[in-house]
C-alpha positions as CSV (number, residue, x, y, z in Angstrom):
1,T,38.3,5.6,-131.6
2,A,40.2,2.6,-130.8
3,S,42.5,2.9,-133.4
4,Y,43.5,6.5,-132.1
5,V,43.5,5.1,-128.5
6,V,46.2,3.0,-129.5
7,L,47.9,5.0,-131.5
8,L,48.1,7.7,-128.6
9,G,49.0,4.5,-125.9
10,A,52.2,3.9,-128.7
11,T,53.1,7.1,-129.2
12,L,52.8,7.9,-125.1
13,L,55.0,4.7,-125.1
14,D,57.7,6.0,-127.5
15,N,57.8,9.1,-125.4
16,A,58.4,7.8,-122.1
17,R,60.9,5.3,-123.6
18,L,62.8,8.6,-125.1
19,F,62.7,10.4,-122.4
20,G,64.5,7.5,-120.3
21,Q,67.0,7.7,-122.5
22,V,67.7,11.1,-122.6
23,R,68.0,11.1,-118.9
24,S,70.1,8.9,-118.9
25,L,72.5,10.4,-121.6
26,A,72.3,13.5,-118.9
27,I,73.2,11.6,-115.8
28,T,76.0,8.9,-117.5
29,D,79.5,8.9,-119.1
30,S,79.7,8.4,-122.7
31,V,82.3,6.8,-122.5
32,T,82.7,4.5,-119.7
33,G,79.1,4.3,-118.9
34,L,80.0,5.4,-115.5
35,S,78.0,8.0,-114.0
36,N,78.9,11.2,-114.5
37,Y,80.4,14.5,-112.8
38,R,76.5,15.8,-112.9
39,R,75.3,12.5,-111.6
40,L,78.1,12.0,-108.9
41,I,77.5,16.1,-107.3
42,D,73.7,15.0,-107.3
43,V,74.7,11.7,-105.7
44,L,77.3,12.9,-102.9
45,Q,74.4,15.8,-101.9
46,S,72.0,13.6,-100.9
47,E,74.5,11.2,-99.1
48,L,75.6,14.3,-97.3
49,E,71.8,14.9,-96.5
50,R,71.1,11.5,-95.5
51,S,74.1,10.9,-93.6
52,G,72.9,14.1,-91.4
53,R,69.8,12.5,-90.3
54,T,71.0,9.7,-89.7
55,S,74.6,10.3,-88.3
56,R,76.4,7.8,-89.8
57,S,79.4,8.4,-91.8
58,F,80.1,8.1,-95.7
59,S,83.5,8.0,-97.9
60,L,84.6,9.0,-101.2
61,L,87.4,7.7,-102.9
62,L,88.8,10.3,-105.8
63,M,90.7,8.1,-108.2
64,D,93.5,8.8,-110.6
65,L,94.7,6.5,-113.3
66,D,98.5,6.6,-112.9
67,G,100.3,7.5,-116.5
68,L,97.1,7.9,-118.6
69,K,99.3,10.0,-121.0
70,R,102.3,7.6,-121.1
71,I,99.5,5.6,-122.4
72,N,98.4,7.3,-125.2
73,D,101.9,8.1,-126.2
74,R,103.2,5.1,-126.3
75,Y,100.1,3.1,-127.2
76,G,97.9,5.5,-128.9
77,H,94.1,7.0,-127.7
78,L,92.2,3.7,-127.9
79,V,94.7,1.6,-126.1
80,G,93.9,4.9,-123.2
81,T,90.7,4.7,-124.0
82,R,90.2,1.2,-123.4
83,A,92.0,1.9,-120.2
84,L,89.3,4.2,-118.6
85,C,87.3,1.3,-119.4
86,R,88.9,-1.1,-117.6
87,V,89.0,0.8,-114.5
88,A,85.0,1.6,-115.4
89,Q,84.5,-1.8,-115.5
90,I,86.8,-3.2,-111.9
91,L,84.5,-0.4,-110.6
92,R,81.4,-1.8,-112.1
93,L,82.2,-5.3,-111.1
94,H,83.8,-4.9,-108.0
95,C,81.6,-2.7,-105.6
96,R,78.4,-2.8,-103.7
97,S,75.6,-2.0,-105.4
98,V,74.5,0.9,-103.2
99,D,78.1,2.4,-104.2
100,T,78.2,5.3,-107.4
101,A,80.8,5.2,-109.0
102,A,81.2,8.1,-111.0
103,R,83.9,9.4,-114.3
104,Y,85.0,12.2,-112.3
105,G,86.9,13.9,-115.5
106,G,90.0,13.1,-118.0
107,D,91.1,10.3,-116.0
108,E,90.1,10.8,-112.6
109,F,87.1,8.4,-111.2
110,A,85.1,8.8,-107.9
111,L,83.3,6.3,-106.2
112,V,81.0,7.2,-103.1
113,L,80.6,4.6,-100.6
114,P,77.6,5.3,-98.3
115,E,77.8,3.4,-94.4
116,T,81.7,3.3,-95.1
117,D,83.9,4.2,-92.4
118,E,87.6,5.5,-93.2
119,P,88.8,1.9,-92.1
120,A,86.7,-0.2,-94.5
121,A,87.0,2.9,-97.6
122,E,90.7,1.7,-97.4
123,Q,89.6,-1.9,-97.5
124,V,87.9,-1.0,-100.8
125,A,90.7,1.0,-101.7
126,D,93.0,-1.7,-101.8
127,R,90.6,-4.1,-103.5
128,I,90.3,-1.9,-106.3
129,R,94.4,-1.2,-107.2
130,N,94.6,-5.3,-105.9
131,R,91.5,-6.0,-108.9
132,L,94.0,-3.4,-111.5
133,E,97.2,-5.7,-110.3
134,V,96.2,-8.9,-111.3
135,D,94.3,-7.6,-114.2
136,Q,96.1,-9.4,-117.1
137,E,95.8,-6.9,-119.9
138,A,98.5,-5.3,-121.2
139,P,99.5,-2.5,-120.6
140,Q,99.5,-2.6,-117.1
141,L,97.5,-0.1,-115.3
142,S,97.7,1.8,-111.2
143,L,95.4,4.2,-110.0
144,S,96.2,6.8,-107.0
145,I,93.7,7.2,-104.4
146,G,92.6,9.5,-101.8
147,I,89.9,9.1,-100.0
148,A,87.4,11.6,-97.5
149,T,85.1,10.3,-95.1
150,F,82.2,12.6,-94.0
151,P,82.1,14.5,-91.6
152,H,85.7,14.2,-90.0
153,C,86.7,15.4,-93.7
154,G,84.0,17.5,-94.2
155,T,80.4,18.7,-94.0
156,S,80.1,19.6,-97.8
157,V,80.6,18.2,-101.2
158,H,83.1,20.9,-101.8
159,H,85.3,20.6,-98.6
160,L,84.8,16.1,-99.2
161,L,86.0,16.7,-102.7
162,D,88.5,19.0,-101.6
163,W,89.6,16.5,-99.1
164,A,90.1,13.5,-100.9
165,D,92.0,15.5,-103.6
166,R,94.4,16.7,-101.4
167,D,94.5,12.8,-100.9
168,L,95.1,11.8,-103.5
169,Y,97.6,14.0,-104.7
170,V,99.9,13.4,-101.3
171,K,99.8,9.9,-102.4
172,K,100.6,10.5,-105.8
173,A,103.7,12.0,-104.6
174,R,104.7,9.1,-102.0
175,S,104.3,6.9,-105.1
176,K,106.3,8.6,-107.3
177,Q,109.1,9.0,-104.4
178,R,109.4,5.1,-103.9
179,T,109.2,4.4,-107.4
180,S,111.8,7.7,-108.4
181,H,114.3,6.0,-105.3
182,R,114.2,2.2,-106.8
183,P,117.5,0.8,-107.8
184,K,117.3,0.4,-112.1
185,S,117.8,-3.0,-113.3
């Protein structure tokens, strides 16, 4: 009987460990180790509910890695994948533990910032861009970042993502205009 109890206990521990691994795989991006799209949507919904109860703002940053196709074409896909991981590492190291960094898709990332108004979200965006600028690894990386803040920019996951996406592309277009007007050396 004792050996049966030990065997049953070991089986239960193995099953619990396996369940944890499966759960982690279900909510984690396999390339970057950040949260995946599914987890991002769950976190946004939870923040909407919490912020709705507390009447406090939170912000969403939607980020696009500039020129990933160019990096892949020039340096190869391994370097492109490394570029995604470099961005993920900066998000992991330079954000608060309550923030949720996620890979939104392809070359896009998202960052949910609880208890963060728009000016503070702008500071976070600047800090992330500055960390990329001082990164010595080649090729040099840059991000375009759109921001949406609850409740000003929307009160649903769809509205916040849409607002941040539109803001991202406005900023990306401005950045392209600035770089296309620079004199060539």
